[in-house]
C-alpha positions in Angstrom: 130.7 110.6 94.6 127.6 109.4 94.7 125.5 107.3 97.9 124.6 103.4 97.8 120.7 103.8 97.7 118.1 100.9 98.3 115.1 102.2 97.3 111.3 100.0 95.9 110.2 102.3 93.1 107.5 100.9 91.3 107.6 97.7 90.5 111.6 97.3 91.3 113.8 97.1 93.8 116.9 99.7 93.2 120.0 99.1 94.7 123.4 101.6 93.5 123.3 101.1 90.1 121.2 97.7 89.8 117.7 96.6 90.0 115.6 94.4 89.9 111.5 92.7 90.2 110.4 93.7 94.3 109.4 90.1 95.0 106.9 90.7 98.4 103.8 92.4 97.2 104.2 95.9 99.5 108.0 96.0 99.5 108.0 95.0 103.3 110.8 92.0 104.6 112.4 92.2 100.9 115.4 90.3 100.7 119.1 91.3 100.4 122.0 89.8 101.3 120.5 88.2 104.6 119.3 91.2 105.6 115.4 92.6 105.2 114.3 95.7 104.1 111.3 97.9 106.4 109.7 100.4 104.1 109.0 102.3 107.7 111.7 102.5 109.0 114.1 102.5 106.0 116.7 100.7 107.3 117.6 96.3 107.4 116.8 94.2 109.4 118.2 91.4 110.5 115.2 89.0 111.0 112.1 89.4 109.3 109.1 91.8 110.4 105.9 89.3 111.9 103.4 91.5 109.9 102.1 90.4 106.9 101.9 94.1 106.2 102.0 97.4 106.4 98.5 97.7 107.4 99.1 95.1 110.3 102.1 97.5 111.7 100.1 100.4 111.9 97.5 99.0 113.3 100.4 97.9 116.3 101.6 100.9 115.9 98.4 102.6 116.5 97.3 99.9 120.0 100.7 99.9 121.5 102.2 104.4 120.5 106.0 102.9 119.3 107.4 100.1 117.2 
C-alpha cells in the first residue's frame, strides 16, 4: 500500500492519484481542503502564509534566524 503524498511537479499539483493545475505561482499557499501548502516546511498550514513568495520567506528567516 502506497503512502498518500502531496507534491508540486512543474505546473501540476499531485495528491494521491489525482492531479490538477497549480493555482499559485511558486506553490506557496497552494490550497487543498481548507489548508494551505508550505513548500518550505513540506506540510499544510491552517492559515495562508503572510509572505507573497518564497524569497520573502527566506529573507525573513535570514533576518530573524528562524520561522
